[in-house]
C-alpha positions in Angstrom: 22.3 -0.3 28.7 20.0 1.8 30.9 16.8 3.4 29.7 18.4 6.8 30.0 21.4 5.7 27.9 19.0 4.2 25.3 17.1 7.4 25.1 20.2 9.5 24.7 21.5 7.2 21.9 18.1 7.5 20.1 18.2 11.3 20.3 21.7 11.3 18.8 20.5 9.1 15.9 17.6 11.5 15.2 19.9 14.5 15.3 22.3 12.9 12.8 19.2 12.1 10.6 18.4 15.9 10.5 15.4 15.8 12.8 15.0 19.0 14.9 15.1 17.9 18.6 13.8 20.5 21.1 15.9 21.3 24.1 14.9 20.4 27.6 13.4 23.8 28.4 11.2 23.5 25.3 10.1 20.0 26.3 9.1 21.3 29.8 7.0 24.0 28.2 5.2 21.6 25.9 4.9 18.7 28.3 1.5 19.5 29.7 -0.2 20.1 26.3 1.3 16.9 25.0 -0.3 14.9 27.8 -3.6 16.6 27.3 -3.6 15.8 23.5 -3.1 12.1 24.4 -6.1 12.1 26.7 -8.7 9.5 25.7 -11.3 12.2 25.5 -9.4 14.2 22.9 -8.2 13.5 19.3 -4.5 13.3 18.7 -3.1 16.5 17.1 0.4 15.8 16.2 1.9 18.8 14.4 3.5 18.0 11.0 6.4 19.9 9.5 3.9 21.4 7.0 1.9 22.9 9.9 -1.0 20.4 9.5 -2.7 18.4 12.2 -3.7 14.8 12.6 -7.2 13.6 12.2 -8.9 11.5 14.9 -7.0 8.4 13.9 -3.7 10.2 14.4 -2.2 8.7 11.3 -2.6 11.4 8.6 0.1 13.7 10.1 1.6 11.3 12.7 5.1 11.7 14.1 6.1 9.2 11.4 4.8 11.6 8.8 6.4 14.6 10.4 9.8 12.9 10.1 9.2 11.9 6.4 10.3 14.0 3.4 7.8 15.9 1.3 7.9 15.5 -2.5 5.6 17.0 -5.2 4.4 14.7 -8.0 4.0 16.6 -11.2 0.3 16.1 -12.0 0.9 16.8 -15.7 3.4 13.9 -15.8 0.7 11.7 -14.3 -1.6 12.7 -17.1 1.1 12.1 -19.8 1.8 8.7 -18.3 -1.9 7.8 -18.3 -2.3 7.7 -14.5 -5.4 8.9 -12.8 -5.1 12.6 -12.0 -6.8 13.3 -8.7 -7.9 16.9 -9.7 -9.1 15.9 -13.2 -12.7 15.4 -14.3 -14.3 12.0 -14.2 -12.9 9.5 -16.7 -13.5 5.9 -17.8 -10.3 4.8 -16.2 -11.1 6.4 -12.8 -14.5 4.8 -12.9 -13.0 1.4 -13.6 -10.7 1.7 -10.7 -13.6 2.7 -8.4 -15.0 -0.7 -9.2 -11.7 -2.6 -8.7 -10.9 -0.9 -5.4 -14.2 -1.4 -3.6 -13.9 -5.1 -2.6 -10.2 -4.5 -1.7 -11.1 -1.6 0.6 -13.9 -3.6 2.2 -11.6 -6.6 2.8 -8.8 -4.3 4.2 -11.1 -2.6 6.6 -12.9 -5.8 7.8 -16.1 -5.0 6.1 -16.2 -8.2 3.9 -18.1 -11.4 4.5 -15.3 -12.6 6.7 -12.4 -10.8 8.4 -9.1 -11.3 6.5 -5.8 -11.4 8.2 -3.5 -8.6 7.0 -6.2 -7.6 4.6 -4.7 -4.1 4.4 -1.5 -5.6 2.8 -2.3 -5.7 -1.0 0.2 -7.0 -3.5 -0.1 -6.1 -7.2 1.7 -8.5 -9.5 1.6 -10.3 -12.8 2.8 -13.6 -14.3 5.4 -11.9 -16.5 6.9 -8.4 -17.1 5.1 -5.9 -19.3 1.6 -6.7 -18.3 0.8 -3.4 -16.5 1.3 -4.2 -12.8 3.1 -0.9 -12.0 0.4 1.1 -13.9 -2.3 -0.8 -12.0 -0.6 -0.5 -8.6 -0.1 3.3 -9.0 -3.7 3.9 -10.2 -5.1 1.8 -7.5 -3.2 3.7 -4.8 -4.2 7.1 -6.3 -7.8 6.0 -6.4 -7.9 4.8 -2.8 -6.1 8.0 -1.7 -9.2 9.8 -3.0 -11.3 8.1 -0.4 -12.4 10.0 2.6 -11.6 7.4 5.3 -8.3 5.8 4.2 -4.6 6.6 3.9 -2.4 4.8 1.4 1.2 3.8 1.3 2.5 2.7 -2.2 5.6 0.5 -1.9 8.0 -0.2 -4.9 8.8 -3.8 -4.0 10.0 -4.6 -7.5 13.6 -4.1 -6.3 15.3 -5.6 -9.4 13.4 -3.3 -11.8 12.0 -0.3 -9.8 9.8 2.0 -11.9 7.4 3.8 -9.7 9.4 7.0 -8.9 10.5 7.5 -12.5 7.0 6.9 -13.8 5.8 9.7 -11.5 8.7 12.0 -12.5 10.5 11.7 -9.1 14.2 11.2 -8.5 15.6 8.0 -7.0 15.6 7.9 -3.2 16.5 5.7 -0.2 13.8 3.3 0.7 12.9 -0.3 1.3 16.2 -1.9 0.7 18.0 0.6 2.9 15.9 -0.1 6.0 16.3 -3.9 5.4 20.1 -3.6 5.2 20.3 -1.2 8.2 17.8 -1.7 10.9 18.9 1.6 12.6 17.2 3.5 9.8 13.5 4.2 10.8 10.8 3.7 8.3 9.7 7.3 8.7 13.1 8.5 7.4 12.7 7.0 3.9 8.9 7.6 3.4 7.9 10.3 0.9 4.8 12.3 1.6 3.3 13.6 -1.6 1.1 16.5 -2.7 -1.7 13.9 -3.3 -3.4 14.0 0.0 -3.3 10.7 1.9 -0.7 9.1 -0.5 2.7 8.2 0.8 5.5 6.5 -1.2 8.1 4.0 -0.1 10.8 3.8 -2.8 12.7 0.6 -3.6 15.8 2.2 -2.2 19.5 1.9 -3.0 20.3 -1.0 -5.3 21.8 -4.0 -3.6 23.5 -7.1 -5.0 21.3 -9.4 -2.7 18.1 -7.5 -3.2 16.1 -10.6 -3.8 17.3 -12.3 -0.6 16.5 -9.1 1.4 12.9 -9.2 0.2 12.6 -12.7 1.6 14.5 -12.1 4.8 13.3 -12.1 8.4 13.8 -8.3 8.4 11.2 -8.0 5.7 8.8 -10.1 7.7 9.2 -7.9 10.7 8.7 -4.8 8.6 5.5 -6.2 7.1 4.1 -7.0 10.5 4.9 -3.5 11.7 3.4 -1.8 8.6 0.3 -3.9 8.8 -0.6 -3.1 12.4 0.8 0.4 13.0 -2.3 2.3 11.7 -5.8 0.9 11.4 -6.8 3.2 8.5 -3.8 2.6 6.3 -3.9 0.5 3.2 -0.5 -0.6 1.9 -0.1 -1.5 -1.8 3.0 -3.3 -3.1 4.2 -3.1 -6.7 5.7 -6.6 -6.7 8.0 -8.4 -9.1 6.3 -10.8 -11.6 5.5 -14.2 -10.1 7.0 -16.4 -12.8 10.3 -14.5 -13.2 11.6 -14.1 -9.6 11.2 -16.0 -6.4 10.8 -13.0 -4.1 7.3 -12.3 -5.3 6.1 -15.6 -4.0 7.8 -15.0 -0.7 6.2 -11.6 -0.5 2.8 -13.1 -1.4 2.8 -15.4 1.5 2.5 -12.4 3.9 -0.2 -10.6 1.9 -3.9 -10.5 2.8 -4.8 -9.8 -0.8 -3.1 -10.2 -4.2 -4.2 -8.6 -7.4 -2.9 -10.4 -10.5 -2.7 -8.3 -13.7 -3.3 -10.2 -16.9 -2.6 -8.6 -20.3 -5.4 -9.2 -22.7 -4.5 -11.4 -25.8 -0.9 -11.7 -24.6 -0.6 -13.7 -21.4 -1.2 -17.4 -22.0 -3.6 -19.5 -20.1 -0.7 -21.7 -18.9 1.2 -18.7 -17.5 -1.9 -17.4 -15.7 -2.5 -20.9 -14.2 1.0 -21.2 -12.9 0.9 -17.7 -11.5 -2.3 -18.4 -9.6 -0.8 -21.7 -8.3 2.2 -19.7 -6.9 -0.2 -17.7 -4.6 -2.8 -20.3 -3.8 -2.2 -19.8 -0.1 -3.3 -16.1 -0.2 -6.7 -15.5 1.3 -8.0 -13.3 -1.5 -6.9 -13.2 -5.1 -8.4 -10.7 -7.6 -7.6 -10.7 -11.3 -7.5 -7.7 -13.5 -7.7 -7.9 -17.3 -5.5 -5.1 -18.8 -5.5 -3.6 -22.3 -8.8 -5.1 -23.5 -9.2 -4.1 -27.2 -12.9 -3.8 -27.1 -12.7 -0.7 -24.8 -12.4 2.7 -26.5 -9.6 5.0 -25.5 -10.3 7.3 -22.6 -9.5 11.0 -22.4 -5.8 10.3 -21.7 -5.3 8.3 -24.9 -5.0 5.0 -23.1 -6.9 1.9 -24.2 -6.7 0.3 -20.8 -9.8 -1.8 -20.2 -10.1 -3.5 -16.8 -12.3 -6.5 -16.1 -12.0 -8.2 -12.8 -12.5 -11.6 -11.1 -12.6 -12.3 -7.4 -11.8 -15.4 -5.5 -10.8 -16.8 -2.1 -8.9 -19.9 -1.1 -11.1 -22.9 -1.1 -13.5 -21.4 -3.6 
């Protein structure tokens, strides 16, 4: 197939996906400014469908973001669910996540003691269900989105028991599983831009009988490589299945630069924690978060979530 035929086929796919494609005359009129915007001496200013412009990295409102769908997270629902609310006053919970996120951001951006391969891919998991991994993943993503220099993608990779969208008051949507099943669907088509600046969601997608196999497939590996290297300022957080319940979490962990293991205080046994850590011993960086510590007073949202953390690297 010639390059012209390939281009025509791609344009037709975009039209079917609902993307507005300018006609040839419009392209001629905008051709010169587009070339100027790509000049090394000027920042990229890709227009988004909300009328915004990209920052100097070109990723905040990139063509990918322009094609994605916009959703509004109800901030009152965030508060009711105990999540960090970006526009709220300072709280104990937000302060605790400031401490937790700092080493993760440094590792992701290559500011740690040693550069970590795929450090911007961060998996949040636990040994067993019910330990608070989804709560931790969402709060970590919101906290990082409040940074000035980073964008965040939050991925619901717990494909057997997806919970992120419902916890945020959003309806189910196409996502991760859909693009793994059909490689003609671009990532940008299933991303959800949110009203929390710099936070984008990738839902788990349409339920599939072989969801666990898809998460461990070559298609997933290629997707992770693309996501990791596409934008230098983006941190990608995966809400993963528990390590001791399913096998896909271990497969996913093998491609992560950092793994956060959530441990429920006075609930998770020492044996379960030991086995969970053994399952991810090949990961360059492992950070442990102690959840629901009883010696911490309730914060303003009524949650008694106390977070302690431990930090380790392979070979340590």
